[in-house]
N, C-alpha and C positions, 0 to 999 in steps of 0.2 A: 616508887620503889619495886612494885611488882614487875615492871618491865625490866628493871636492872636484874632482878633475881632470874627471870626467864632467860635473858641474854647470857648471864653468867652460867646458868645451868647448861645451856646449849654449848657454850664454849668449853665448860668443864668436862662434859661427857666425852669429848674426843681426846682429852689429855692421856688417858690410860693407853689408848690405841697407838698414839704417836710415840709416847715414851717407851712402850713395851715392844715397839717394832712389829706391830701387828701386820700380817701379810698384806692386807688391803692398803694399809697406810704406806708400807714400803713399795708396793706396786704403784700407788698413785705418785709418790715423789720420785720414783725411778722413772716413770713415764714423763714426768716434768723435767727430768734431768738434774734434780737437786737432792737426791738421796745421798747420805743421811742427813747432811747439814740443814737442808731445807725443812725436813720433817722435825728435827730437834729444835731448830730455830723457831719454827712456827708454833711448836708446843710451848717453848718458853714464852714467847710473845702472847699466846693465849692465856697462859698462867698469869702473866702480868695483867692482862686485860681483865681476867676474872677478879683478881685482887683489887684492882682499881674500881671495877664496877660495884664491889661490895663495900668500898670505903667511900662514904658519902662525899667527903671533900674532893675526891678525885674521880667521881663517877663519870663526869663529862669526858675526862681524858680516857678513861677506860672504854667509853662508848665510841670515841673517835678511833681508838686502836682496834676495837672489835669491828667497827665499820670498814676500816681499811682491810682487815684480814678477811672479812666476809666477802668483800668486793673482789679481792684477789682469788678467793675460792671459787666464786661464781664465774669470774672470767676464765679461770683455768678449766672449769667444767664446760663452758660454752665454747672454748676455742680448742682445747687439746685433749681433755679427758673424755668428754661426752657426759650426758646426764646419767646413763647407766654405766657403772664401773664394775667390772667382773660379775656380771649377771646379778647385781644387787637390787634391780628394780628401781634405781634412782633414790634409794633411801638415804644416801649421803647428800644428795642435792636438795631435795624437797624441804627439809627443816630449815 
């Protein structure tokens, strides 16, 4: 259960920035060529993953969804965005 809470917290913290169109989020998804629908779609998918992670019956499904999303984020950073985005010191990548 502790791992579920940690994973849900990590995913949940990004929702505000994606839904509010924070400049760094807009920059990232513009660089990837999928702004605004990629940003909003990933925010909705993350919200669903958080809910599933916190619902014991569906926690495994939430974990799979979260794993897929995190894999996509890591791949995006390693191939197109880079580790450091807008001089942030890599704070989006390392967690």
